[in-house]
C-alpha positions in Angstrom: -87.9 34.0 -133.4 -90.3 35.1 -130.7 -87.2 36.3 -128.8 -87.1 39.3 -131.2 -90.4 40.9 -130.0 -89.5 40.2 -126.4 -86.0 41.7 -126.7 -87.6 44.7 -128.5 -89.7 45.3 -125.4 -86.7 44.8 -123.1 -84.7 47.4 -125.1 -87.5 49.9 -124.9 -87.7 49.6 -121.1 -83.9 49.9 -120.8 -83.8 53.0 -123.0 -86.8 54.6 -121.2 -85.1 54.1 -117.8 -81.7 55.3 -119.1 -83.3 58.5 -120.5 -85.1 59.1 -117.2 -81.8 58.9 -115.3 -79.7 60.8 -117.9 -77.6 57.7 -118.6 -75.0 58.3 -121.3 -74.2 54.6 -122.0 -75.6 51.3 -121.0 -72.9 48.6 -120.5 -74.9 45.8 -119.1 -78.5 44.7 -118.5 -79.5 42.1 -115.9 -82.3 39.7 -116.8 -84.0 37.0 -114.7 -85.8 34.4 -116.8 -87.6 31.4 -115.4 -86.2 28.0 -116.1 -89.4 26.9 -117.9 -89.0 29.6 -120.4 -88.1 28.5 -123.9 -86.1 31.6 -124.6 -82.6 30.9 -125.8 -79.9 33.1 -124.1 -77.7 33.3 -127.2 -80.6 34.6 -129.4 -81.6 37.1 -126.7 -78.1 38.6 -126.8 -78.0 38.5 -130.6 -81.3 40.2 -131.0 -80.3 42.8 -128.4 -77.1 43.5 -130.2 -79.1 44.0 -133.5 -81.8 46.1 -132.1 -79.6 48.3 -129.9 -77.3 49.2 -132.7 -77.1 53.0 -132.9 -78.5 53.5 -129.3 -76.8 54.1 -126.0 -77.2 50.4 -125.3 -75.1 49.3 -128.3 -72.5 46.8 -127.1 -74.2 46.2 -123.8 -73.8 42.7 -122.3 -76.9 40.9 -121.1 -76.4 39.1 -117.8 -79.0 36.4 -117.9 -79.9 34.5 -114.7 -82.2 31.6 -114.8 -84.5 31.4 -111.8 -85.9 28.1 -110.6 -89.5 27.2 -110.7 -91.0 27.0 -107.2 -94.4 25.7 -106.2 -96.1 26.4 -102.9 -98.5 24.0 -101.3 -101.5 26.1 -100.1 -102.3 23.6 -97.4 -98.9 23.2 -95.7 -97.3 26.4 -97.0 -94.2 24.4 -98.0 -92.2 25.4 -101.1 -91.1 22.8 -103.6 -88.6 23.5 -106.4 -88.8 21.7 -109.8 -85.6 20.1 -111.0 
C-alpha cells in the first residue's frame, strides 16, 4: 500500500511540469526504479490510474524501467552489478 503515497508524489510532479509547459494531455510517464525496490509495477499503474482520474494525466501509461544495482569499489574504481 506504500505505493499510494509514492504515486501521489509522482502525479504531483507530473502535473506540475505539465502545467509549467502548458501540456494539454499526458499520455505516458517514464519511471526508472531500482531493482532492489519493493514497489510493484502493477500497483503503481493502478494507483496512478485512480489518482489521475479527472486530471490531464488520466489514462496515461507508466513506462517502468528497472535499473540494476551497481556498486563501485573505492579502491580499484571498478563497478560491480548485483544479479
